[in-house]
C-alpha positions in Angstrom: 5.9 15.5 -51.4 9.1 13.9 -52.3 11.4 13.1 -49.3 14.6 15.1 -50.7 14.6 18.5 -52.4 17.1 18.8 -55.0 19.3 20.8 -52.7 19.8 17.8 -50.6 21.2 15.1 -53.1 24.5 14.4 -52.2 27.5 12.0 -53.1 29.5 10.4 -50.3 32.4 9.5 -52.6 35.1 11.6 -53.8 34.0 14.5 -56.2 34.2 13.8 -60.1 37.4 14.2 -61.9 37.8 15.4 -65.2 35.8 13.0 -68.0 37.1 13.1 -71.4 34.8 15.5 -73.7 34.6 12.8 -76.3 33.3 10.4 -73.6 30.9 13.0 -72.2 29.5 13.7 -75.7 28.9 10.0 -75.9 27.2 9.8 -72.6 25.2 12.9 -73.8 23.9 11.4 -77.0 23.2 8.1 -74.8 21.0 9.9 -72.6 19.3 11.8 -75.4 18.5 8.8 -77.1 16.8 7.2 -74.1 14.8 10.3 -73.6 13.7 10.6 -77.3 12.9 6.7 -77.2 10.7 7.1 -74.1 8.8 9.8 -75.5 8.1 8.1 -78.7 7.0 5.2 -76.7 4.5 7.3 -74.7 3.1 8.5 -78.2 3.0 5.0 -79.5 1.3 3.9 -76.1 -1.6 6.6 -76.6 -1.9 5.4 -80.3 -2.5 2.0 -79.1 0.7 0.4 -80.8 1.9 -0.6 -77.5 -0.1 -2.6 -75.2 0.0 -3.8 -71.5 2.1 -1.9 -69.2 4.6 1.1 -69.9 7.0 2.6 -67.7 9.2 5.1 -68.8 12.5 6.4 -67.7 12.3 10.0 -68.3 14.5 12.0 -65.9 16.6 8.9 -64.7 18.8 8.5 -67.9 21.8 9.6 -66.1 21.6 6.6 -63.8 21.5 3.9 -66.4 24.2 5.4 -68.6 26.5 6.6 -65.6 26.4 3.3 -63.8 26.8 1.1 -66.8 29.7 3.3 -68.0 31.5 2.1 -65.0 31.7 -1.6 -65.5 33.0 -4.2 -68.0 31.2 -5.9 -70.8 31.5 -9.2 -69.0 29.8 -7.9 -65.8 26.4 -9.1 -65.5 23.2 -6.6 -65.2 19.7 -7.3 -64.0 17.1 -4.7 -63.6 13.2 -4.1 -62.8 10.4 -3.2 -65.3 11.6 0.3 -65.8 14.1 -1.0 -68.2 14.3 0.6 -71.6 16.8 2.8 -70.5 19.1 0.1 -69.2 18.7 -1.8 -72.4 19.7 1.0 -74.6 22.9 2.1 -72.1 23.7 -1.6 -72.5 24.0 -1.4 -76.0 20.7 -2.9 -77.4 19.9 -1.6 -80.9 16.7 0.6 -80.4 15.1 -1.0 -83.5 14.8 -4.5 -81.4 14.1 -2.5 -78.4 11.3 -0.8 -80.2 10.1 -3.7 -81.7 9.6 -5.8 -78.6 7.7 -2.5 -77.1 5.4 -3.2 -80.2 5.3 -7.1 -79.5 6.7 -7.8 -83.1 9.0 -10.8 -83.9 12.1 -8.5 -84.5 11.9 -7.6 -80.7 14.8 -8.9 -78.3 12.5 -11.4 -76.9 10.5 -12.0 -80.3 7.9 -9.8 -79.2 7.0 -12.2 -76.1 8.3 -9.9 -73.4 7.3 -6.4 -74.0 8.0 -3.4 -72.3 9.0 -5.0 -68.8 11.3 -7.6 -70.3 14.2 -6.3 -72.2 16.8 -9.2 -72.4 20.2 -9.0 -74.3 22.5 -12.2 -73.6 25.1 -10.9 -75.8 25.7 -7.9 -73.7 25.0 -9.6 -70.5 21.7 -7.8 -69.6 19.6 -10.6 -67.9 16.4 -9.0 -68.4 13.9 -6.5 -66.9 11.4 -8.0 -64.4 7.6 -7.4 -63.7 7.4 -8.9 -60.3 8.5 -6.2 -57.8 12.0 -7.0 -56.2 12.2 -10.6 -57.9 15.4 -9.5 -59.8 17.3 -8.8 -56.9 17.7 -12.7 -55.8 18.5 -13.2 -59.5 21.2 -10.6 -59.4 22.7 -12.4 -56.3 22.6 -15.6 -58.0 24.4 -14.0 -61.1 27.1 -12.6 -58.7 27.3 -16.2 -57.0 27.8 -17.8 -60.4 30.5 -15.6 -61.6 32.4 -15.9 -58.5 32.0 -19.8 -58.3 33.2 -19.6 -62.1 36.1 -17.7 -61.4 37.1 -18.9 -58.2 36.2 -22.7 -58.1 35.9 -23.9 -61.4 38.5 -21.4 -63.0 41.0 -21.7 -60.0 41.6 -17.8 -60.1 40.2 -14.8 -58.2 36.8 -13.4 -58.7 36.8 -10.7 -61.3 33.4 -9.5 -62.2 30.9 -7.3 -60.7 27.2 -7.5 -60.9 24.7 -4.7 -60.9 21.3 -5.4 -59.8 19.0 -2.4 -59.9 15.7 -1.9 -58.0 13.1 1.0 -57.4 12.5 2.0 -53.8 9.1 0.5 -53.9 10.9 -3.0 -53.8 12.8 -2.3 -50.9 10.4 -4.0 -48.2 9.9 -7.0 -50.3 10.9 -10.1 -48.4 12.9 -11.9 -51.2 15.0 -8.6 -51.4 16.2 -8.9 -47.5 16.9 -12.6 -48.0 19.0 -12.0 -51.0 20.9 -9.1 -49.6 21.7 -11.7 -46.4 23.2 -14.0 -48.7 25.4 -11.5 -50.3 26.7 -10.4 -47.1 27.3 -14.0 -45.8 28.8 -15.3 -49.2 30.7 -12.1 -49.8 29.4 -11.6 -53.3 30.6 -9.0 -55.8 27.3 -7.3 -56.2 25.9 -3.9 -56.1 22.5 -3.3 -55.5 21.5 0.0 -57.0 18.3 1.5 -55.6 16.8 4.2 -58.0 15.3 6.3 -55.4 13.0 8.4 -57.3 11.1 9.3 -54.3 7.9 7.5 -54.6 6.7 4.0 -54.7 4.4 4.2 -57.4 2.1 6.8 -55.9 3.5 7.0 -52.2 6.4 9.0 -51.0 9.3 7.0 -49.7 9.0 8.2 -46.1 5.3 7.0 -45.7 6.3 3.4 -46.7 9.8 2.8 -45.5 11.6 3.2 -42.4 14.7 5.3 -42.7 13.3 6.8 -46.0 15.6 9.6 -45.6 18.6 7.6 -45.5 18.1 4.1 -47.0 21.7 3.5 -47.5 22.0 3.0 -43.8 20.1 -0.2 -44.2 23.0 -1.9 -45.7 24.7 -1.9 -42.4 22.4 -4.7 -41.1 23.7 -7.1 -43.7 27.4 -6.0 -43.2 28.2 -4.3 -46.4 28.8 -0.8 -47.7 26.0 1.8 -48.2 26.7 4.7 -50.3 24.5 7.5 -51.4 24.8 9.1 -54.8 23.8 11.7 -57.2 21.6 10.2 -59.9 20.7 13.5 -61.6 24.4 14.4 -62.9 25.8 11.6 -65.1 29.4 12.7 -64.5 29.1 12.3 -60.7 27.3 9.2 -61.1 29.9 7.8 -63.3 32.9 8.8 -61.0 31.3 7.5 -57.7 30.1 4.3 -59.3 33.5 3.7 -60.9 35.5 4.0 -57.5 32.7 1.8 -55.9 32.9 -0.9 -58.8 36.7 -0.8 -58.6 36.3 -1.5 -54.9 33.7 -4.3 -55.1 35.7 -6.1 -57.9 38.9 -5.9 -55.8 37.3 -7.1 -52.6 34.7 -9.1 -53.7 32.3 -7.7 -51.2 28.6 -6.5 -51.9 27.5 -2.9 -51.6 24.2 -0.7 -51.7 23.5 2.5 -53.5 21.0 4.8 -52.7 20.9 6.7 -55.9 19.0 9.7 -55.6 17.0 10.7 -59.0 13.5 11.8 -60.1 10.9 10.7 -62.8 9.6 13.3 -64.5 6.7 11.4 -65.7 4.2 9.1 -63.7 4.7 5.7 -62.3 3.3 4.3 -65.4 1.4 5.6 -68.5 -2.1 5.3 -66.3 -0.5 7.5 -63.7 -2.2 10.9 -63.2 0.6 11.9 -60.9 -2.0 13.5 -58.1 0.3 12.8 -55.3 2.8 15.4 -56.1 2.6 19.0 -57.1 3.5 20.5 -60.6 5.8 22.9 -58.6 7.9 19.9 -57.3 8.0 18.5 -60.9 9.1 22.1 -62.4 11.8 22.1 -59.6 13.4 18.9 -60.7 13.1 19.6 -64.3 14.9 22.7 -64.1 17.9 20.5 -63.2 17.7 18.1 -66.0 20.6 15.8 -66.4 20.7 16.3 -70.0 20.9 20.1 -69.6 23.4 19.8 -66.9 25.5 17.8 -69.1 25.0 20.0 -71.8 26.0 23.0 -69.9 29.1 21.5 -68.6 30.1 20.4 -72.4 29.5 24.3 -73.3 31.4 25.6 -70.3 34.4 23.3 -71.7 34.0 24.6 -75.3 33.6 20.9 -76.4 29.9 21.6 -77.5 27.9 24.5 -79.3 24.4 25.0 -79.7 24.6 23.8 -83.3 26.3 20.7 -82.5 23.7 20.0 -79.9 20.8 20.6 -82.5 22.6 18.4 -85.0 23.0 15.6 -82.4 19.0 16.1 -81.5 18.3 15.6 -85.0 20.4 12.7 -85.4 18.8 10.9 -82.4 15.3 11.8 -83.4 16.1 10.3 -86.8 17.5 7.1 -85.4 14.3 6.7 -82.9 11.9 7.5 -85.8 13.4 4.9 -88.1 13.4 2.6 -85.2 9.7 2.9 -85.0 9.3 2.1 -88.8 11.5 -0.8 -88.5 9.4 -1.9 -85.5 6.1 -1.3 -87.3 7.2 -3.2 -90.5 8.5 -6.2 -88.2 5.6 -9.0 -88.4 3.7 -9.9 -85.3 4.5 -13.3 -83.7 2.3 -16.0 -85.4 -0.2 -17.9 -83.2 2.2 -21.1 -83.7 4.8 -19.2 -81.6 2.8 -19.9 -78.4 4.4 -23.3 -78.9 8.1 -21.9 -79.3 10.4 -21.2 -76.9 8.8 -23.0 -74.1 11.4 -25.6 -74.1 14.8 -25.2 -75.7 14.4 -28.3 -77.8 11.2 -30.0 -79.3 9.4 -31.8 -76.8 5.9 -33.1 -77.5 3.8 -30.5 -79.2 6.4 -27.9 -78.5 8.7 -26.9 -81.3 11.8 -25.9 -79.7 13.4 -22.6 -79.7 15.6 -20.1 -81.5 17.5 -16.9 -81.1 15.9 -13.7 -81.6 16.5 -11.9 -84.7 19.2 -9.4 -83.1 21.4 -12.7 -82.3 20.9 -14.1 -85.6 17.7 -16.3 -85.5 19.6 -19.7 -85.5 17.7 -22.5 -84.3 18.7 -24.5 -81.2 19.9 -27.9 -82.0 18.5 -30.7 -79.9 21.0 -32.0 -77.5 19.5 -35.3 -76.3 17.7 -38.3 -77.6 14.5 -39.9 -76.0 15.6 -43.1 -74.0 12.7 -44.9 -75.4 12.9 -44.6 -79.2 9.3 -45.4 -79.5 8.2 -42.3 -77.4 7.5 -39.5 -79.4 9.4 -36.9 -77.5 11.8 -35.5 -80.5 
């Protein structure tokens, strides 16, 4: 049983103000895009077009859309392996995202990363990461790098905020604690967002984590702010996050967010979900973040049922075309095993190039062998 029924999901930050209808409509479409993308990924996985692991984001769309809307394009983002939603919300073309799922050359990592490793340098998305909790030290490092560049190299003030996401199952990893300790010591501008969907794979958070009912309190031990947010309402998520982001940007101090949400599907495609009841799932599904935003916009006379259906058709067409595009993208050749190992050519390794979505240009050699007889280049 989940540790928190829907009625107890709260926000400890100022209630949301009025969001412009055009902005809310944009967020609605983004959430619908993520939902449809994930549904097609499930279908493709069942059809054996996607291999390996596949962790879908259905139910948590408001978290990625709301939090990423609260930061700037220059702010770094790093996340865990349930990462397709973050990639799409951050601006990745769904064609390249789907091609990566399919292991094709047109993917964001040229088909070498797959489901758990969406990476988009142009949008400052520094990857999804498959090792549980390993992305948090990377996120702390990104925050250190931006602060050092802004303050030491450029002689100004720290002006960027890093978002580092993790699931509640990563809370007890040692490297996560070490990273949070450094963030507190070095006054780093990072917000660690725990997408708390109540379960660590198949174990309720209260069974595996101390203070599972209030994990935001754990931030106090590291000397920084802990906040609880409602991740089932994109308007509330954005409003709370924007206030927190602005505060972290101004003070260059870290913060931790207990983002209360729920995943409608299993931990991965192989999860039978026997650890929770269908009644619990139906209770959360009745408060779906997409349906909630749709009702909000209808109440403001900013959306009609026909508008919604037209948006739905448009999204489905876009995702279907992304699947078709991904299927037409060729698999990486065997010779690519020797590509992208080193940036430049070295011995049997043939150097590297940008992925197709960044133009595919070759990385030029930047050094010369000290021994001209050595076959290094």
